[in-house]
C-alpha positions as a Markdown table, in Angstrom:
| # | Residue | x | y | z |
|---|---|---|---|---|
| 1 | Met | -14.0 | -118.7 | -4.0 |
| 2 | Thr | -13.0 | -115.3 | -5.2 |
| 3 | Gly | -10.1 | -115.2 | -7.6 |
| 4 | Thr | -7.3 | -112.7 | -7.4 |
| 5 | Asn | -5.9 | -110.5 | -10.1 |
| 6 | Pro | -2.3 | -110.8 | -11.1 |
| 7 | Gly | -0.1 | -108.5 | -9.2 |
| 8 | Thr | -2.2 | -108.3 | -6.1 |
| 9 | Asp | -1.6 | -110.2 | -2.8 |
| 10 | Pro | -3.4 | -113.5 | -2.9 |
| 11 | Ala | -6.5 | -113.8 | -0.7 |
| 12 | Val | -6.4 | -116.6 | 1.8 |
| 13 | Asp | -9.1 | -118.5 | -0.2 |
| 14 | Asp | -6.7 | -118.7 | -3.1 |
| 15 | Arg | -3.8 | -120.2 | -1.2 |
| 16 | Tyr | -3.2 | -123.9 | -0.5 |
| 17 | Asp | -0.5 | -126.1 | 1.0 |
| 18 | Val | -0.8 | -128.4 | -2.1 |
| 19 | Ile | -2.6 | -127.9 | -5.4 |
| 20 | Ile | -3.3 | -131.2 | -7.3 |
| 21 | Ile | -3.9 | -131.2 | -11.0 |
| 22 | Gly | -6.4 | -133.8 | -12.1 |
| 23 | Ala | -9.3 | -135.5 | -10.2 |
| 24 | Gly | -8.4 | -139.0 | -11.1 |
| 25 | Leu | -7.8 | -141.7 | -8.6 |
| 26 | Ser | -4.1 | -140.9 | -8.0 |
| 27 | Gly | -4.9 | -137.2 | -7.4 |
| 28 | Leu | -7.8 | -137.8 | -5.1 |
| 29 | Ala | -5.9 | -140.5 | -3.1 |
| 30 | Ala | -3.1 | -138.0 | -2.6 |
| 31 | Gly | -5.6 | -135.4 | -1.5 |
| 32 | Ile | -7.0 | -137.7 | 1.1 |
| 33 | Arg | -3.6 | -138.6 | 2.5 |
| 34 | Leu | -2.6 | -135.0 | 2.7 |
| 35 | Ala | -5.9 | -133.9 | 4.3 |
| 36 | Tyr | -5.5 | -136.4 | 7.0 |
| 37 | Tyr | -2.4 | -134.4 | 8.1 |
| 38 | Asp | -4.3 | -131.1 | 8.1 |
| 39 | Lys | -2.9 | -129.9 | 4.8 |
| 40 | Arg | -5.0 | -127.5 | 2.9 |
| 41 | Val | -5.5 | -129.2 | -0.5 |
| 42 | Cys | -7.2 | -128.3 | -3.7 |
| 43 | Val | -7.9 | -130.8 | -6.5 |
| 44 | Leu | -8.5 | -129.2 | -9.9 |
| 45 | Glu | -10.3 | -130.9 | -12.7 |
| 46 | Arg | -11.0 | -129.5 | -16.2 |
| 47 | His | -14.0 | -131.6 | -16.8 |
| 48 | Thr | -17.4 | -131.9 | -15.2 |
| 49 | Thr | -16.8 | -135.5 | -14.0 |
| 50 | Ile | -14.0 | -137.0 | -11.8 |
| 51 | Gly | -12.0 | -140.1 | -12.5 |
| 52 | Gly | -10.0 | -139.4 | -15.7 |
| 53 | Leu | -9.4 | -142.7 | -17.4 |
| 54 | Asn | -11.3 | -144.5 | -14.7 |
| 55 | Ser | -14.4 | -142.5 | -15.0 |
| 56 | Phe | -18.0 | -143.4 | -15.9 |
| 57 | Tyr | -20.8 | -141.9 | -18.0 |
| 58 | Arg | -24.5 | -142.4 | -18.8 |
| 59 | Leu | -25.7 | -143.0 | -22.3 |
| 60 | Arg | -29.2 | -143.9 | -23.4 |
| 61 | Lys | -30.2 | -144.7 | -19.8 |
| 62 | Lys | -27.2 | -147.1 | -19.3 |
| 63 | Asn | -24.3 | -146.5 | -17.0 |
| 64 | His | -20.8 | -147.3 | -18.5 |
| 65 | Asp | -17.4 | -147.5 | -17.0 |
| 66 | Val | -14.6 | -145.9 | -19.1 |
| 67 | Gly | -11.4 | -147.5 | -18.1 |
| 68 | Leu | -12.4 | -150.2 | -15.6 |
| 69 | His | -12.2 | -153.8 | -16.8 |
| 70 | Ala | -11.2 | -155.1 | -13.4 |
| 71 | Val | -9.6 | -153.9 | -10.2 |
| 72 | Thr | -6.3 | -155.7 | -10.1 |
| 73 | Asn | -4.4 | -156.8 | -6.9 |
| 74 | Trp | -7.6 | -158.4 | -5.5 |
| 75 | Arg | -7.2 | -160.0 | -2.1 |
| 76 | Pro | -9.8 | -161.6 | 0.2 |
| 77 | Pro | -11.3 | -159.1 | 2.8 |
| 78 | Gly | -9.1 | -158.8 | 5.8 |
| 79 | Thr | -5.8 | -159.8 | 4.1 |
| 80 | Lys | -2.9 | -158.1 | 5.9 |
| 81 | Lys | -0.4 | -158.0 | 3.0 |
| 82 | Gly | -0.4 | -156.7 | -0.5 |
| 83 | Pro | -1.1 | -153.4 | -2.3 |
| 84 | Leu | -4.8 | -153.3 | -1.7 |
| 85 | Ser | -4.4 | -153.8 | 2.0 |
| 86 | Lys | -1.7 | -151.2 | 2.2 |
| 87 | Leu | -3.9 | -148.7 | 0.3 |
| 88 | Leu | -6.9 | -149.2 | 2.5 |
| 89 | Arg | -4.8 | -148.6 | 5.6 |
| 90 | Gln | -3.2 | -145.5 | 4.2 |
| 91 | Leu | -6.6 | -144.0 | 3.2 |
| 92 | Arg | -8.4 | -145.4 | 6.2 |
| 93 | Ile | -11.1 | -147.0 | 4.0 |
| 94 | Gly | -12.8 | -150.3 | 4.9 |
| 95 | Trp | -12.8 | -153.4 | 2.8 |
| 96 | Glu | -16.5 | -153.2 | 2.5 |
| 97 | Asp | -16.4 | -149.7 | 1.0 |
| 98 | Phe | -15.0 | -150.9 | -2.3 |
| 99 | Gly | -17.2 | -154.0 | -2.3 |
| 100 | Leu | -14.9 | -156.1 | -4.5 |
| 101 | Val | -16.0 | -159.5 | -5.8 |
| 102 | Glu | -13.6 | -161.8 | -7.4 |
| 103 | Gln | -13.5 | -163.0 | -11.0 |
| 104 | Asn | -14.8 | -166.2 | -12.4 |
| 105 | Gly | -11.6 | -166.8 | -14.2 |
| 106 | Ser | -9.7 | -165.4 | -17.2 |
| 107 | Ser | -7.5 | -166.8 | -20.0 |
| 108 | Val | -4.9 | -166.1 | -22.6 |
| 109 | Val | -5.6 | -167.5 | -26.1 |
| 110 | Phe | -3.1 | -167.9 | -28.9 |
| 111 | Pro | -3.2 | -170.2 | -31.9 |
| 112 | Gly | -3.6 | -173.7 | -30.7 |
| 113 | Gln | -3.0 | -172.8 | -27.0 |
| 114 | Lys | -5.0 | -171.5 | -24.1 |
| 115 | Leu | -3.8 | -170.7 | -20.5 |
| 116 | Arg | -6.3 | -170.1 | -17.7 |
| 117 | Phe | -5.6 | -167.9 | -14.8 |
| 118 | Thr | -7.7 | -167.0 | -11.7 |
| 119 | Asn | -6.9 | -165.3 | -8.4 |
| 120 | Asp | -4.9 | -168.5 | -7.5 |
| 121 | Ile | -1.7 | -168.8 | -9.5 |
| 122 | Ala | -1.8 | -172.6 | -9.1 |
| 123 | Ile | -4.3 | -172.7 | -12.0 |
| 124 | Leu | -1.9 | -171.0 | -14.3 |
| 125 | Glu | 1.0 | -173.2 | -13.1 |
| 126 | Ser | -1.1 | -176.3 | -13.8 |
| 127 | Asp | -1.9 | -175.2 | -17.3 |
| 128 | Ile | 1.7 | -174.4 | -18.1 |
| 129 | Ala | 2.8 | -177.7 | -16.7 |
| 130 | Glu | 0.3 | -179.5 | -18.9 |
| 131 | Arg | 0.7 | -177.5 | -22.1 |
| 132 | Phe | 4.4 | -176.5 | -21.9 |
| 133 | Pro | 5.9 | -179.3 | -19.7 |
| 134 | Ser | 9.5 | -178.4 | -20.6 |
| 135 | Gln | 8.9 | -174.8 | -19.3 |
| 136 | Ile | 7.3 | -175.3 | -15.9 |
| 137 | Asp | 10.5 | -175.3 | -14.0 |
| 138 | Gly | 11.6 | -172.1 | -15.7 |
| 139 | Phe | 8.2 | -170.5 | -15.0 |
| 140 | Arg | 8.5 | -171.4 | -11.3 |
| 141 | Arg | 12.0 | -169.9 | -11.2 |
| 142 | Leu | 10.6 | -166.8 | -13.0 |
| 143 | Thr | 7.9 | -166.5 | -10.3 |
| 144 | Arg | 10.6 | -166.7 | -7.5 |
| 145 | His | 12.6 | -164.0 | -9.3 |
| 146 | Val | 9.5 | -161.8 | -9.4 |
| 147 | Asp | 9.0 | -162.4 | -5.7 |
| 148 | Glu | 12.6 | -161.4 | -5.0 |
| 149 | Ser | 12.5 | -158.2 | -7.1 |
| 150 | Asp | 11.8 | -154.7 | -5.9 |
| 151 | Pro | 9.3 | -153.0 | -8.2 |
| 152 | Phe | 9.5 | -149.8 | -6.2 |
| 153 | Asp | 13.3 | -149.2 | -6.8 |
| 154 | Leu | 13.6 | -145.5 | -7.6 |
| 155 | Ser | 16.7 | -145.8 | -9.8 |
| 156 | Pro | 16.2 | -144.3 | -13.3 |
| 157 | Glu | 17.9 | -147.2 | -15.1 |
| 158 | Glu | 15.5 | -149.5 | -17.1 |
| 159 | Thr | 15.9 | -153.2 | -17.8 |
| 160 | Ser | 14.2 | -155.0 | -20.7 |
| 161 | Ser | 11.6 | -157.5 | -19.4 |
| 162 | Arg | 12.1 | -159.4 | -22.7 |
| 163 | Lys | 15.7 | -160.1 | -21.7 |
| 164 | Val | 14.9 | -161.1 | -18.2 |
| 165 | Val | 12.0 | -163.4 | -19.1 |
| 166 | Gly | 14.2 | -165.0 | -21.8 |
| 167 | Asp | 16.6 | -166.2 | -19.0 |
| 168 | Phe | 13.8 | -168.4 | -17.7 |
| 169 | Ile | 11.4 | -169.1 | -20.5 |
| 170 | Ser | 12.8 | -170.6 | -23.7 |
| 171 | Asp | 9.6 | -171.3 | -25.6 |
| 172 | Pro | 8.7 | -168.2 | -27.6 |
| 173 | Leu | 5.0 | -168.9 | -27.7 |
| 174 | Leu | 4.8 | -169.2 | -23.9 |
| 175 | Ala | 6.7 | -166.0 | -23.5 |
| 176 | Glu | 4.2 | -164.2 | -25.7 |
| 177 | Met | 1.3 | -165.6 | -23.8 |
| 178 | Ile | 2.8 | -164.5 | -20.5 |
| 179 | Phe | 3.5 | -161.0 | -21.8 |
| 180 | Cys | 0.1 | -160.5 | -23.6 |
| 181 | Pro | -2.1 | -159.5 | -20.5 |
| 182 | Leu | 0.7 | -157.6 | -19.0 |
| 183 | Phe | 1.3 | -155.5 | -22.1 |
| 184 | Phe | -2.4 | -154.8 | -22.6 |
| 185 | Tyr | -2.9 | -153.9 | -19.0 |
| 186 | Gly | 0.0 | -151.5 | -18.5 |
| 187 | Ser | 2.8 | -151.1 | -21.0 |
| 188 | Ala | 3.6 | -147.8 | -22.6 |
| 189 | Thr | 6.6 | -149.3 | -24.4 |
| 190 | Pro | 6.1 | -151.0 | -27.8 |
| 191 | Asp | 6.8 | -154.8 | -27.5 |
| 192 | Asp | 8.5 | -154.6 | -24.1 |
| 193 | Met | 8.3 | -153.0 | -20.6 |
| 194 | Asp | 10.7 | -152.2 | -17.9 |
| 195 | Trp | 11.3 | -155.1 | -15.5 |
| 196 | Arg | 9.8 | -153.2 | -12.6 |
| 197 | Gln | 6.6 | -152.7 | -14.6 |
| 198 | Phe | 6.6 | -156.4 | -15.4 |
| 199 | Val | 6.9 | -157.3 | -11.7 |
| 200 | Ile | 4.1 | -155.0 | -10.7 |
| 201 | Leu | 1.7 | -156.4 | -13.3 |
| 202 | Phe | 2.8 | -160.1 | -12.9 |
| 203 | Arg | 1.9 | -159.8 | -9.2 |
| 204 | Ala | -1.3 | -157.8 | -9.8 |
| 205 | Leu | -2.7 | -160.1 | -12.5 |
| 206 | Tyr | -1.3 | -163.6 | -11.9 |
| 207 | Gln | -0.5 | -163.7 | -8.2 |
| 208 | Glu | -3.3 | -161.6 | -6.9 |
| 209 | Gly | -6.0 | -161.3 | -9.6 |
| 210 | Phe | -9.1 | -159.5 | -10.6 |
| 211 | Gly | -12.1 | -158.1 | -8.6 |
| 212 | Arg | -14.9 | -155.7 | -9.4 |
| 213 | Pro | -17.6 | -153.9 | -7.5 |
| 214 | Trp | -21.1 | -154.9 | -8.6 |
| 215 | Ala | -21.8 | -151.3 | -9.8 |
| 216 | Gly | -18.4 | -150.9 | -11.5 |
| 217 | Val | -16.1 | -147.9 | -10.8 |
| 218 | Arg | -18.7 | -145.6 | -9.5 |
| 219 | Pro | -18.7 | -146.8 | -5.9 |
| 220 | Ile | -14.9 | -146.5 | -5.7 |
| 221 | Met | -15.0 | -142.9 | -7.1 |
| 222 | Lys | -17.8 | -142.0 | -4.7 |
| 223 | Val | -15.9 | -143.4 | -1.7 |
| 224 | Val | -12.7 | -141.5 | -2.4 |
| 225 | Thr | -14.5 | -138.3 | -3.3 |
| 226 | Arg | -16.7 | -138.3 | -0.2 |
| 227 | Lys | -13.6 | -139.1 | 2.0 |
| 228 | Phe | -11.7 | -136.2 | 0.5 |
| 229 | Lys | -14.5 | -133.7 | 1.0 |
| 230 | Glu | -15.2 | -134.9 | 4.6 |
| 231 | Leu | -11.6 | -134.2 | 5.4 |
| 232 | Gly | -12.0 | -130.6 | 4.2 |
| 233 | Gly | -10.5 | -131.1 | 0.7 |
| 234 | Asp | -11.5 | -128.6 | -2.0 |
| 235 | Leu | -12.5 | -130.2 | -5.2 |
| 236 | Lys | -13.1 | -127.9 | -8.1 |
| 237 | Leu | -14.6 | -129.2 | -11.3 |
| 238 | Arg | -14.5 | -127.2 | -14.6 |
| 239 | His | -11.2 | -125.7 | -13.4 |
| 240 | Gly | -8.7 | -126.5 | -16.1 |
| 241 | Val | -5.1 | -125.5 | -15.6 |
| 242 | Gln | -3.6 | -123.3 | -18.3 |
| 243 | Gln | -0.1 | -122.9 | -16.7 |
| 244 | Ile | 2.0 | -123.9 | -13.8 |
| 245 | Asp | 3.4 | -120.7 | -12.4 |
| 246 | Arg | 7.1 | -120.4 | -11.2 |
| 247 | Glu | 9.1 | -117.9 | -9.3 |
| 248 | Glu | 12.9 | -118.3 | -9.1 |
| 249 | Gly | 12.7 | -121.9 | -10.4 |
| 250 | Arg | 10.0 | -123.0 | -7.9 |
| 251 | Ala | 6.4 | -123.9 | -8.5 |
| 252 | Val | 4.2 | -121.4 | -6.7 |
| 253 | Gly | 0.8 | -122.1 | -8.0 |
| 254 | Val | -1.3 | -122.3 | -11.2 |
| 255 | Thr | -3.1 | -120.1 | -13.7 |
| 256 | Leu | -6.5 | -121.4 | -14.6 |
| 257 | Asp | -8.1 | -121.5 | -18.0 |
| 258 | Asp | -10.1 | -118.3 | -17.2 |
| 259 | Gly | -7.0 | -116.5 | -16.1 |
| 260 | Arg | -7.5 | -116.7 | -12.3 |
| 261 | Lys | -4.5 | -117.7 | -10.2 |
| 262 | Leu | -4.3 | -120.1 | -7.3 |
| 263 | Tyr | -1.3 | -120.2 | -5.1 |
| 264 | Gly | 0.3 | -123.4 | -3.6 |
| 265 | Asp | 3.4 | -124.2 | -1.6 |
| 266 | Lys | 3.6 | -127.4 | -3.7 |
| 267 | Val | 2.0 | -128.6 | -6.9 |
| 268 | Leu | 1.3 | -132.2 | -7.7 |
| 269 | Ser | 0.3 | -133.2 | -11.2 |
| 270 | Ser | -1.5 | -136.4 | -12.3 |
| 271 | Ala | -1.9 | -135.0 | -15.8 |
| 272 | Gly | 1.1 | -137.0 | -17.2 |
| 273 | Ala | 4.8 | -136.2 | -17.7 |
| 274 | Ala | 4.6 | -134.7 | -21.2 |
| 275 | Glu | 1.3 | -132.9 | -20.3 |
| 276 | Thr | 2.8 | -131.4 | -17.2 |
| 277 | Ala | 5.9 | -130.3 | -19.1 |
| 278 | Arg | 3.7 | -128.4 | -21.5 |
| 279 | Leu | 2.0 | -126.6 | -18.6 |
| 280 | Cys | 5.4 | -125.1 | -17.7 |
| 281 | Asp | 7.3 | -122.4 | -19.6 |
| 282 | Pro | 9.9 | -123.5 | -22.1 |
| 283 | Asp | 12.9 | -122.7 | -19.9 |
| 284 | Ala | 11.7 | -124.9 | -17.0 |
| 285 | Gly | 14.2 | -127.6 | -17.7 |
| 286 | Phe | 12.2 | -130.5 | -19.1 |
| 287 | Asp | 14.1 | -132.7 | -21.5 |
| 288 | Asp | 12.9 | -135.2 | -24.2 |
| 289 | Thr | 12.3 | -137.9 | -21.6 |
| 290 | Tyr | 9.1 | -136.0 | -20.9 |
| 291 | Arg | 7.6 | -137.3 | -24.1 |
| 292 | Pro | 4.1 | -138.7 | -24.7 |
| 293 | Gly | 3.6 | -142.4 | -25.4 |
| 294 | Gly | 1.9 | -143.8 | -28.5 |
| 295 | Ile | 0.0 | -146.8 | -27.2 |
| 296 | Ser | -3.8 | -146.2 | -27.5 |
| 297 | Phe | -6.9 | -148.2 | -28.0 |
| 298 | Val | -10.4 | -148.4 | -29.5 |
| 299 | Glu | -13.0 | -150.1 | -27.3 |
| 300 | Ser | -16.5 | -151.2 | -28.1 |
| 301 | Ile | -19.1 | -151.6 | -25.3 |
| 302 | Ser | -22.0 | -153.9 | -26.4 |
| 303 | Ile | -25.2 | -154.1 | -24.3 |
| 304 | Leu | -26.8 | -157.5 | -24.6 |
| 305 | Asp | -30.4 | -158.7 | -23.9 |
| 306 | Arg | -29.0 | -161.6 | -21.7 |
| 307 | Glu | -25.9 | -162.4 | -19.6 |
| 308 | Pro | -23.0 | -163.9 | -21.5 |
| 309 | Ala | -23.0 | -167.1 | -19.4 |
| 310 | Ser | -26.4 | -167.9 | -20.9 |
| 311 | Phe | -24.8 | -168.5 | -24.3 |
| 312 | Gly | -21.7 | -170.3 | -23.0 |
| 313 | His | -19.3 | -167.4 | -22.1 |
| 314 | Asp | -18.5 | -167.4 | -18.4 |
| 315 | Glu | -14.9 | -166.1 | -18.5 |
| 316 | Thr | -14.2 | -162.7 | -17.0 |
| 317 | Ile | -11.4 | -161.5 | -19.3 |
| 318 | Val | -9.9 | -163.1 | -22.4 |
| 319 | Phe | -6.6 | -161.8 | -23.8 |
| 320 | Tyr | -6.2 | -163.1 | -27.3 |
| 321 | Cys | -3.8 | -163.0 | -30.3 |
| 322 | His | -4.4 | -164.7 | -33.6 |
| 323 | Asp | -0.7 | -164.8 | -34.4 |
| 324 | Glu | 2.0 | -166.6 | -32.5 |
| 325 | Arg | 3.8 | -163.3 | -32.0 |
| 326 | Leu | 2.0 | -160.4 | -30.5 |
| 327 | Ala | 2.5 | -157.0 | -32.2 |
| 328 | Tyr | 2.1 | -154.7 | -29.2 |
| 329 | Arg | 2.7 | -151.4 | -30.9 |
| 330 | Cys | 0.9 | -148.5 | -32.6 |
| 331 | Pro | -0.6 | -150.2 | -35.7 |
| 332 | Glu | -0.3 | -148.8 | -39.2 |
| 333 | Thr | -4.1 | -149.2 | -39.7 |
| 334 | Pro | -6.9 | -147.5 | -37.7 |
| 335 | Val | -7.2 | -150.6 | -35.5 |
| 336 | Asp | -5.3 | -153.9 | -35.2 |
| 337 | Thr | -7.8 | -156.7 | -35.1 |
| 338 | Arg | -5.2 | -159.4 | -34.7 |
| 339 | Ser | -5.2 | -159.2 | -30.9 |
| 340 | Gly | -7.3 | -157.7 | -28.1 |
| 341 | Ile | -9.1 | -158.0 | -24.8 |
| 342 | Ile | -12.6 | -159.4 | -24.3 |
| 343 | Cys | -14.0 | -158.2 | -21.0 |
| 344 | Ser | -17.3 | -159.5 | -19.5 |
| 345 | Pro | -18.3 | -157.4 | -16.5 |
| 346 | Asn | -21.1 | -159.9 | -15.7 |
| 347 | Asn | -18.7 | -162.7 | -15.1 |
| 348 | Tyr | -17.7 | -162.1 | -11.5 |
| 349 | Gln | -19.0 | -164.0 | -8.5 |
| 350 | Tyr | -21.8 | -161.7 | -7.7 |
| 351 | Asp | -24.7 | -162.6 | -5.4 |
| 352 | Glu | -27.2 | -161.1 | -7.8 |
| 353 | Pro | -27.3 | -160.7 | -11.6 |
| 354 | Gln | -26.4 | -157.5 | -13.4 |
| 355 | Pro | -29.3 | -155.5 | -15.0 |
| 356 | Asp | -28.0 | -156.3 | -18.5 |
| 357 | Gly | -25.4 | -158.3 | -20.3 |
| 358 | Arg | -22.2 | -156.6 | -21.5 |
| 359 | Ile | -19.2 | -157.4 | -23.7 |
| 360 | Arg | -16.3 | -155.0 | -24.0 |
| 361 | Ile | -13.7 | -155.5 | -26.7 |
| 362 | Thr | -10.4 | -153.5 | -26.7 |
| 363 | Ala | -7.9 | -153.4 | -29.6 |
| 364 | Leu | -4.8 | -151.4 | -30.4 |
| 365 | Ala | -5.4 | -148.2 | -32.4 |
| 366 | Glu | -3.5 | -145.7 | -34.5 |
| 367 | Pro | -4.1 | -142.3 | -32.8 |
| 368 | Ala | -3.4 | -140.0 | -35.7 |
| 369 | Tyr | -6.2 | -141.5 | -37.9 |
| 370 | Trp | -8.8 | -140.9 | -35.2 |
| 371 | Phe | -7.6 | -137.4 | -34.4 |
| 372 | Asp | -7.4 | -136.3 | -38.1 |
| 373 | Ser | -10.6 | -137.8 | -39.4 |
| 374 | Pro | -13.5 | -135.4 | -40.1 |
| 375 | Asp | -16.7 | -136.1 | -38.4 |
| 376 | Glu | -18.4 | -137.5 | -41.5 |
| 377 | Glu | -15.6 | -140.1 | -41.6 |
| 378 | Tyr | -15.0 | -140.5 | -37.9 |
| 379 | Tyr | -18.5 | -141.7 | -36.8 |
| 380 | Pro | -19.0 | -144.3 | -39.6 |
| 381 | Ala | -15.4 | -145.5 | -38.9 |
| 382 | Lys | -16.4 | -146.2 | -35.2 |
| 383 | Glu | -19.2 | -148.4 | -36.3 |
| 384 | Arg | -17.1 | -150.2 | -38.9 |
| 385 | Val | -14.2 | -150.8 | -36.5 |
| 386 | Ala | -16.7 | -152.1 | -33.8 |
| 387 | Ala | -17.9 | -154.7 | -36.3 |
| 388 | Glu | -14.3 | -155.7 | -37.2 |
| 389 | Ile | -13.2 | -156.2 | -33.7 |
| 390 | Ala | -16.4 | -158.1 | -32.9 |
| 391 | Glu | -15.6 | -160.4 | -35.9 |
| 392 | Ser | -12.1 | -160.9 | -34.6 |
| 393 | Ser | -13.3 | -161.7 | -31.0 |
| 394 | Val | -15.8 | -164.4 | -31.9 |
| 395 | Lys | -12.9 | -166.6 | -33.1 |
| 396 | Val | -12.1 | -167.2 | -29.4 |
| 397 | Met | -15.5 | -166.8 | -27.8 |
| 398 | Pro | -19.2 | -167.7 | -28.5 |
| 399 | Asp | -20.8 | -165.3 | -31.0 |
| 400 | Phe | -22.7 | -162.7 | -29.1 |
| 401 | Arg | -23.6 | -160.3 | -31.9 |
| 402 | Arg | -27.3 | -161.4 | -32.3 |
| 403 | Tyr | -27.9 | -160.4 | -28.7 |
| 404 | Val | -26.7 | -156.8 | -29.0 |
| 405 | Thr | -29.3 | -154.2 | -28.2 |
| 406 | Asp | -27.0 | -151.1 | -28.0 |
| 407 | Leu | -23.4 | -150.2 | -28.7 |
| 408 | Asp | -21.0 | -147.5 | -27.9 |
| 409 | Val | -17.4 | -147.0 | -29.0 |
| 410 | Phe | -14.6 | -144.9 | -27.8 |
| 411 | Thr | -11.3 | -144.1 | -29.6 |
| 412 | Pro | -8.0 | -142.3 | -29.0 |
| 413 | Arg | -9.9 | -139.1 | -29.7 |
| 414 | Thr | -12.2 | -139.8 | -26.8 |
| 415 | Ile | -9.4 | -140.7 | -24.5 |
| 416 | Lys | -7.5 | -137.5 | -25.2 |
| 417 | Lys | -10.7 | -135.4 | -24.7 |
| 418 | Tyr | -11.5 | -136.8 | -21.3 |
| 419 | Thr | -8.0 | -137.4 | -19.9 |
| 420 | Gly | -5.9 | -134.8 | -21.7 |
| 421 | His | -3.3 | -137.5 | -22.6 |
| 422 | Leu | -1.4 | -136.5 | -25.7 |
| 423 | Asn | -1.9 | -139.1 | -28.5 |
| 424 | Gly | -4.7 | -140.6 | -26.4 |
| 425 | Ala | -1.8 | -142.6 | -24.7 |
| 426 | Val | -3.6 | -144.7 | -22.1 |
| 427 | Tyr | -0.4 | -145.6 | -20.2 |
| 428 | Gly | 1.4 | -142.3 | -20.7 |
| 429 | Ser | 5.1 | -141.9 | -21.4 |
| 430 | Pro | 7.4 | -144.9 | -22.1 |
| 431 | His | 9.8 | -143.4 | -19.5 |
| 432 | Lys | 8.6 | -143.4 | -15.9 |
| 433 | Phe | 9.6 | -140.9 | -13.2 |
| 434 | Arg | 9.6 | -143.1 | -10.2 |
| 435 | Asp | 10.6 | -140.6 | -7.6 |
| 436 | Gly | 7.9 | -138.2 | -8.8 |
| 437 | Cys | 10.4 | -135.4 | -9.1 |
| 438 | Thr | 10.6 | -132.8 | -12.0 |
| 439 | Pro | 13.1 | -130.2 | -12.9 |
| 440 | Val | 10.9 | -127.6 | -11.2 |
| 441 | Glu | 11.3 | -127.4 | -7.4 |
| 442 | Asn | 8.1 | -128.2 | -5.5 |
| 443 | Leu | 6.4 | -129.7 | -8.6 |
| 444 | Phe | 5.9 | -133.4 | -8.5 |
| 445 | Leu | 4.2 | -136.2 | -10.6 |
| 446 | Cys | 1.9 | -138.9 | -9.6 |
| 447 | Gly | -0.2 | -141.4 | -11.5 |
| 448 | Thr | 0.6 | -143.4 | -14.6 |
| 449 | Asp | 3.9 | -141.7 | -15.4 |
| 450 | Gln | 5.2 | -142.2 | -11.9 |
| 451 | Gly | 5.2 | -145.9 | -12.6 |
| 452 | Tyr | 2.4 | -147.5 | -10.6 |
| 453 | Leu | -0.4 | -149.2 | -12.6 |
| 454 | Gly | -4.1 | -150.0 | -12.4 |
| 455 | Ile | -6.7 | -148.6 | -10.1 |
| 456 | Ile | -5.0 | -149.7 | -6.9 |
| 457 | Gly | -1.6 | -148.7 | -8.3 |
| 458 | Ala | -2.9 | -145.2 | -9.3 |
| 459 | Met | -4.1 | -144.6 | -5.8 |
| 460 | Leu | -0.9 | -145.9 | -4.3 |
| 461 | Ser | 1.0 | -143.6 | -6.5 |
| 462 | Gly | -0.8 | -140.6 | -5.1 |
| 463 | Val | -0.3 | -141.8 | -1.6 |
| 464 | Ser | 3.4 | -142.6 | -2.1 |
| 465 | Ile | 4.3 | -139.2 | -3.5 |
| 466 | Ala | 2.3 | -137.5 | -0.8 |
| 467 | Asn | 4.3 | -139.5 | 1.8 |
| 468 | Met | 7.6 | -139.0 | 0.1 |
| 469 | His | 7.5 | -135.3 | -0.8 |
| 470 | Leu | 4.4 | -133.5 | 0.5 |
| 471 | Leu | 4.2 | -134.4 | 4.1 |
| 472 | Arg | 7.8 | -133.6 | 5.0 |
């Protein structure tokens, strides 16, 4: 493509029906949907790899997923209902293309209590009935209320999930255990979440469940990228956006980091609400609702010389808290070792074993420490924190540390580098923009800050905004 100079008429190669900022799953899914309807679409990505938070990398001859613990919303192949089925129909992708295999089973562990959950909510109900017998009727009523709720309501008003759940669950420990996986898998709000976010995640984790391709996120990324290109979509890596250009209050294109301009009738940003606002000039009309979140994580990825099941750990994901009350907020220390997630990518119902064993441990982190630390402090801190969260994790799982042959750690600094999210905020802004609209005409949001969550949710966000605003 030949760029145009400012002030000249744009060449046809520089003009698109839609420009999409960010080659994550939401941006690529939107691109596929638009390309099916003969829209000329360009997806721009600052980095050399696609995927954003759901990317992958290779280190010391090992392939690593970045964001993927599990694909939520799992359903058996051929299921007609649910988010996964809807997504595959909208993108015209086959069930076999994602190759999802269901989990062995997961759990939530708090002091003196453990609740199991699988891709059948009856297991969770059974454990609650056994361990919290006075609460089971309330839990069943909560489930019915979730079923009756509309998580895709576009109204801007937000309702505290803490308040709603309190109407059904009176035992504070059970409430914390129900919230723990949902917070860790999708809340940008300290110690709470909007009721619609709760409904999305309750359905995704407890009523539908976890699946994963044998090779992790790579086959999913390859499928959507190939589909986008086959439909004529234009994917440009190493094309960072410096500014979203406006004329008379309307988005008309973008200026790239190298100063070149691309022109688009509409612009769709998956960069995040606060990040998109910063790409616009100060008088574009963005208010303080377009603020970055503060929830970020440190995660260690341990390579083992054997599969976890060989030393007694066959659970897929363990969400744990060593206190009876979960402190889901930005900690005052570099990392909060009191709670976290233990993910074992080996522990799915695969037909063949993985090439190596893995344990991934995630804990809440304080972003400013990781951003401000000089390198001579930063890299030793990663090793120290990895040891601390491993020590915390073996209180609720068999000790795996003697089997570790390699280790990598990523921090809020890593997350910001590869996603552009301010503060390394994994789940974006506490406020969600459900209709995808911004103060700038013809500029729309998709992805995390539009309000859908997880890998399937991210792609559905892109498809939904494309259907709602870009195909009309």
